[in-house]
Backbone as JSON Lines, residues from 0, in Angstrom:
{"i":0,"aa":"M","n":[-4.63,68.77,-8.11],"ca":[-4.69,67.88,-7.05],"c":[-2.97,67.37,-6.57]}
{"i":1,"aa":"S","n":[-2.01,67.82,-5.86],"ca":[-0.45,67.06,-5.55],"c":[-0.91,66.38,-3.99]}
{"i":2,"aa":"A","n":[-1.72,65.79,-4.21],"ca":[-1.67,63.85,-2.27],"c":[-2.02,63.38,-4.12]}
{"i":3,"aa":"Q","n":[-1.23,62.12,-3.36],"ca":[-1.85,61.14,-3.7],"c":[-2.23,60.13,-2.38]}
{"i":4,"aa":"V","n":[-3.92,59.4,-3.05],"ca":[-4.63,59.04,-1.61],"c":[-4.35,57.9,-2.26]}
{"i":5,"aa":"T","n":[-4.4,56.18,-1.27],"ca":[-3.17,55.28,-1.68],"c":[-4.75,54.1,-1.12]}
{"i":6,"aa":"V","n":[-5.48,54.12,-2.09],"ca":[-6.92,52.49,-1.93],"c":[-5.51,51.76,-1.4]}
{"i":7,"aa":"S","n":[-6.37,50.5,-0.46],"ca":[-6.06,49.19,-0.37],"c":[-6.82,48.32,-1.39]}
{"i":8,"aa":"I","n":[-7.08,47.31,-1.24],"ca":[-8.25,46.32,-1.56],"c":[-7.91,44.76,-0.98]}
{"i":9,"aa":"V","n":[-7.83,44.66,-0.04],"ca":[-7.34,43.51,0.64],"c":[-8.62,41.85,-0.28]}
{"i":10,"aa":"G","n":[-8.07,41.46,-0.8],"ca":[-8.84,40.1,-1.29],"c":[-8.38,38.2,-1.32]}
{"i":11,"aa":"A","n":[-8.54,37.4,-1.46],"ca":[-8.44,36.28,-2.02],"c":[-9.58,35.97,-2.83]}
{"i":12,"aa":"P","n":[-8.64,34.93,-2.83],"ca":[-8.77,33.85,-4.51],"c":[-10.4,33.32,-4.45]}
{"i":13,"aa":"I","n":[-11.2,32.57,-4.5],"ca":[-12.76,32.45,-4.43],"c":[-12.78,30.61,-4.93]}
{"i":14,"aa":"A","n":[-13.14,30.19,-3.93],"ca":[-12.58,28.53,-5.11],"c":[-14.79,28.08,-5.18]}
{"i":15,"aa":"C","n":[-15.18,27.24,-6.2],"ca":[-17.07,27.57,-6.24],"c":[-17.04,25.66,-7.02]}
{"i":16,"aa":"A","n":[-17.43,25.29,-7.8],"ca":[-17.75,24.97,-8.82],"c":[-16.92,25.42,-9.77]}
{"i":17,"aa":"E","n":[-16.66,25.74,-10.25],"ca":[-16.23,26.36,-11.79],"c":[-14.9,26.2,-11.79]}
{"i":18,"aa":"G","n":[-14.28,25.94,-10.51],"ca":[-12.88,26.95,-10.13],"c":[-12.8,27.65,-8.78]}
{"i":19,"aa":"V","n":[-11.32,27.49,-9.8],"ca":[-10.82,29.2,-9.03],"c":[-11.15,30.21,-9.58]}
{"i":20,"aa":"K","n":[-12.19,31.33,-7.99],"ca":[-12.14,32.95,-9.56],"c":[-11.0,34.1,-8.42]}
{"i":21,"aa":"D","n":[-10.43,34.64,-8.87],"ca":[-10.12,36.27,-8.13],"c":[-11.16,37.09,-8.43]}
{"i":22,"aa":"S","n":[-12.46,37.18,-8.21],"ca":[-12.98,38.0,-8.64],"c":[-12.97,39.79,-7.72]}
{"i":23,"aa":"W","n":[-12.08,39.6,-6.62],"ca":[-12.19,40.71,-5.86],"c":[-11.24,41.53,-6.53]}
{"i":24,"aa":"R","n":[-9.86,40.36,-6.59],"ca":[-8.43,41.54,-8.36],"c":[-9.07,41.8,-9.22]}
{"i":25,"aa":"E","n":[-10.3,41.46,-10.23],"ca":[-10.85,42.07,-11.0],"c":[-12.06,42.75,-10.41]}
{"i":26,"aa":"F","n":[-12.38,42.55,-9.3],"ca":[-13.19,44.33,-8.61],"c":[-12.42,45.35,-8.76]}
{"i":27,"aa":"A","n":[-11.13,45.0,-8.48],"ca":[-10.33,45.86,-7.8],"c":[-9.59,46.81,-9.17]}
{"i":28,"aa":"K","n":[-9.63,46.16,-10.07],"ca":[-9.14,47.37,-12.17],"c":[-9.68,47.51,-12.08]}
{"i":29,"aa":"W","n":[-11.44,47.21,-11.59],"ca":[-12.72,48.29,-12.0],"c":[-12.28,49.23,-11.53]}
{"i":30,"aa":"V","n":[-12.59,49.26,-9.63],"ca":[-12.65,50.27,-9.04],"c":[-11.28,50.9,-9.12]}
{"i":31,"aa":"G","n":[-10.0,50.91,-9.45],"ca":[-8.49,51.91,-9.79],"c":[-8.88,52.18,-11.28]}
{"i":32,"aa":"G","n":[-9.87,51.84,-12.48],"ca":[-10.05,52.82,-13.3],"c":[-11.18,53.77,-13.01]}
{"i":33,"aa":"Q","n":[-12.49,53.32,-12.72],"ca":[-13.55,54.31,-12.39],"c":[-12.72,55.62,-10.59]}
{"i":34,"aa":"L","n":[-11.58,55.54,-9.87],"ca":[-11.16,56.09,-9.54],"c":[-10.56,57.07,-10.17]}
{"i":35,"aa":"H","n":[-10.14,56.55,-11.02],"ca":[-8.78,57.27,-12.21],"c":[-8.74,58.77,-13.07]}
{"i":36,"aa":"Q","n":[-10.48,57.54,-13.57],"ca":[-11.13,58.46,-14.22],"c":[-11.98,59.82,-12.93]}
{"i":37,"aa":"R","n":[-12.39,59.37,-12.17],"ca":[-12.42,61.61,-11.14],"c":[-11.28,61.71,-10.99]}
{"i":38,"aa":"F","n":[-10.37,61.49,-10.17],"ca":[-9.16,62.15,-9.4],"c":[-8.84,62.45,-9.99]}
{"i":39,"aa":"G","n":[-8.12,61.56,-10.82],"ca":[-7.01,61.2,-11.86],"c":[-6.09,60.7,-10.93]}
{"i":40,"aa":"E","n":[-4.22,61.1,-11.8],"ca":[-2.83,60.51,-10.37],"c":[-3.08,60.36,-8.62]}
{"i":41,"aa":"A","n":[-3.8,61.64,-8.08],"ca":[-4.1,61.33,-7.0],"c":[-4.29,60.98,-6.19]}
{"i":42,"aa":"V","n":[-4.77,59.52,-6.71],"ca":[-5.46,58.59,-6.84],"c":[-3.79,56.6,-6.82]}
{"i":43,"aa":"Q","n":[-3.82,56.39,-6.28],"ca":[-3.43,55.25,-6.51],"c":[-4.22,53.51,-5.66]}
{"i":44,"aa":"V","n":[-4.16,52.78,-6.65],"ca":[-5.04,51.83,-6.35],"c":[-4.32,50.32,-6.0]}
{"i":45,"aa":"K","n":[-4.23,49.92,-4.66],"ca":[-2.96,48.64,-4.6],"c":[-3.85,47.4,-4.43]}
{"i":46,"aa":"Y","n":[-4.14,46.28,-5.36],"ca":[-4.89,44.75,-4.35],"c":[-3.64,43.52,-4.43]}
{"i":47,"aa":"F","n":[-4.19,43.31,-2.19],"ca":[-3.18,42.83,-1.95],"c":[-4.16,41.2,-2.21]}
{"i":48,"aa":"D","n":[-4.22,40.05,-2.25],"ca":[-4.26,38.82,-1.96],"c":[-3.48,38.54,-0.91]}
{"i":49,"aa":"L","n":[-4.24,37.89,0.05],"ca":[-4.65,38.1,1.86],"c":[-3.12,37.06,2.16]}
{"i":50,"aa":"F","n":[-3.2,36.14,1.38],"ca":[-1.61,35.94,1.56],"c":[-0.72,36.32,1.4]}
{"i":51,"aa":"D","n":[-0.08,37.36,-0.01],"ca":[1.05,37.94,-0.4],"c":[1.46,38.88,0.58]}
{"i":52,"aa":"A","n":[3.24,38.82,1.03],"ca":[3.83,38.56,2.0],"c":[3.83,40.58,2.07]}
{"i":53,"aa":"N","n":[3.69,41.11,0.7],"ca":[3.21,42.57,1.94],"c":[2.25,43.61,1.56]}
{"i":54,"aa":"C","n":[0.79,42.25,1.52],"ca":[-0.38,43.05,2.38],"c":[-0.24,43.51,3.44]}
{"i":55,"aa":"P","n":[-1.71,44.84,3.15],"ca":[-1.28,45.63,4.64],"c":[-1.69,44.04,6.44]}
{"i":56,"aa":"P","n":[-1.37,44.96,7.25],"ca":[-1.04,44.64,8.12],"c":[-3.1,44.52,8.79]}
{"i":57,"aa":"I","n":[-3.36,42.81,8.69],"ca":[-4.88,43.32,9.18],"c":[-4.64,42.54,10.7]}
{"i":58,"aa":"T","n":[-6.76,43.66,10.7],"ca":[-6.97,42.9,11.81],"c":[-7.85,42.07,12.5]}
{"i":59,"aa":"E","n":[-7.28,41.62,14.2],"ca":[-7.9,39.79,14.3],"c":[-10.25,40.22,13.99]}
{"i":60,"aa":"N","n":[-10.04,41.23,13.55],"ca":[-11.68,40.49,12.94],"c":[-11.82,41.09,11.72]}
{"i":61,"aa":"A","n":[-10.74,40.81,11.34],"ca":[-11.38,41.42,9.8],"c":[-11.58,40.52,8.88]}
{"i":62,"aa":"Q","n":[-12.86,41.02,7.54],"ca":[-13.46,40.19,7.75],"c":[-13.04,39.94,5.82]}
{"i":63,"aa":"L","n":[-12.17,39.73,4.87],"ca":[-12.8,40.17,3.2],"c":[-14.07,40.98,2.13]}
{"i":64,"aa":"P","n":[-14.22,41.19,1.75],"ca":[-12.66,42.24,0.65],"c":[-12.71,43.6,2.35]}
{"i":65,"aa":"L","n":[-11.22,44.04,2.33],"ca":[-10.95,45.01,3.44],"c":[-10.79,46.08,2.24]}
{"i":66,"aa":"V","n":[-11.26,46.95,2.54],"ca":[-10.91,47.76,1.32],"c":[-10.09,49.33,2.61]}
{"i":67,"aa":"L","n":[-8.94,50.01,3.1],"ca":[-8.17,50.75,3.48],"c":[-7.58,52.05,2.46]}
{"i":68,"aa":"V","n":[-8.46,53.15,2.87],"ca":[-8.07,54.98,2.32],"c":[-6.91,55.43,3.38]}
{"i":69,"aa":"D","n":[-5.64,54.93,2.85],"ca":[-4.31,55.37,3.45],"c":[-4.48,55.41,4.7]}
{"i":70,"aa":"G","n":[-4.23,53.67,4.42],"ca":[-3.89,52.81,6.12],"c":[-5.08,53.31,6.97]}
{"i":71,"aa":"E","n":[-6.54,53.92,6.01],"ca":[-7.67,53.89,7.21],"c":[-8.61,52.76,7.15]}
{"i":72,"aa":"V","n":[-9.24,51.6,8.71],"ca":[-10.12,51.08,6.98],"c":[-11.17,51.18,7.42]}
{"i":73,"aa":"V","n":[-12.07,51.41,5.54],"ca":[-13.22,52.03,5.53],"c":[-14.43,51.39,4.7]}
{"i":74,"aa":"I","n":[-14.22,49.88,4.63],"ca":[-14.45,48.71,4.18],"c":[-14.49,47.56,5.3]}
{"i":75,"aa":"N","n":[-14.76,46.51,4.85],"ca":[-14.4,45.38,5.97],"c":[-15.92,44.34,6.31]}
{"i":76,"aa":"G","n":[-15.14,43.77,5.11],"ca":[-16.31,42.58,4.64],"c":[-17.47,43.18,3.54]}
{"i":77,"aa":"G","n":[-18.87,41.94,3.07],"ca":[-19.58,42.65,2.32],"c":[-19.25,43.63,1.12]}
{"i":78,"aa":"K","n":[-19.84,44.17,0.55],"ca":[-19.39,44.75,-0.68],"c":[-18.55,45.9,-0.4]}
{"i":79,"aa":"I","n":[-17.84,46.19,-1.12],"ca":[-17.27,46.82,-2.2],"c":[-17.91,47.71,-2.72]}
{"i":80,"aa":"L","n":[-18.48,48.7,-1.63],"ca":[-18.81,49.19,-2.02],"c":[-18.31,51.82,-2.2]}
{"i":81,"aa":"M","n":[-18.0,51.57,-4.56],"ca":[-17.54,53.12,-4.14],"c":[-17.99,54.37,-3.79]}
{"i":82,"aa":"P","n":[-19.01,54.64,-2.69],"ca":[-19.58,56.39,-2.48],"c":[-18.72,55.56,-1.46]}
{"i":83,"aa":"V","n":[-18.48,54.45,-1.12],"ca":[-18.23,54.78,0.73],"c":[-16.81,55.24,0.04]}
{"i":84,"aa":"I","n":[-16.08,54.32,-0.64],"ca":[-14.51,54.61,-1.08],"c":[-14.59,56.0,-1.52]}
{"i":85,"aa":"R","n":[-15.61,56.94,-2.25],"ca":[-15.0,57.85,-2.75],"c":[-15.27,59.6,-1.95]}
{"i":86,"aa":"R","n":[-15.86,59.1,-0.86],"ca":[-16.02,60.06,0.42],"c":[-14.72,59.72,0.75]}
{"i":87,"aa":"K","n":[-15.01,59.36,0.99],"ca":[-13.46,59.1,1.87],"c":[-12.32,59.97,0.92]}
{"i":88,"aa":"I","n":[-12.12,59.57,0.16],"ca":[-11.1,60.09,-0.86],"c":[-11.75,61.84,-0.74]}
{"i":89,"aa":"E","n":[-12.93,62.21,-1.28],"ca":[-12.57,63.74,-0.99],"c":[-12.98,63.79,0.52]}
{"i":90,"aa":"T","n":[-12.94,63.56,0.98],"ca":[-12.34,63.89,2.02],"c":[-11.2,64.31,2.36]}
{"i":91,"aa":"I","n":[-9.86,63.78,3.25],"ca":[-8.65,63.29,2.71],"c":[-8.42,64.47,1.63]}
{"i":92,"aa":"L","n":[-8.55,64.85,0.22],"ca":[-8.74,65.73,-0.23],"c":[-8.45,67.46,-0.18]}
{"i":93,"aa":"E","n":[-9.75,66.97,0.46],"ca":[-10.49,68.48,1.17],"c":[-9.54,69.67,2.06]}
{"i":94,"aa":"K","n":[-9.15,68.18,2.97],"ca":[-8.31,68.82,4.3],"c":[-6.43,69.2,3.11]}
{"i":95,"aa":"E","n":[-6.57,68.02,2.12],"ca":[-4.66,68.85,1.35],"c":[-5.31,69.88,1.85]}
{"i":96,"aa":"T","n":[-6.04,69.79,0.48],"ca":[-6.12,71.79,-0.25],"c":[-6.62,72.76,1.02]}
{"i":97,"aa":"L","n":[-6.73,73.02,1.26],"ca":[-6.54,73.8,3.58],"c":[-6.09,74.76,3.64]}
């Protein structure tokens, strides 16, 4: 696989009774590990805090967590679903091999 697919996950710290949690960042690390096991170097996962200077552009109706695969929104709010991300990556990589 020579193509590289970028998965961008945008989240924000969450305030709760126990303090501030950075759950989406932690989950993004797990997602990156899982995708690396499946696709190797063909996939790069990047996490962005909503307020990071280098955060990808966010549309007006975006909800967190926001997941983009090669710049295309695949998850807008709710849960970060690995099958949705995996299918999009597979579609992109299949097109690259044609």
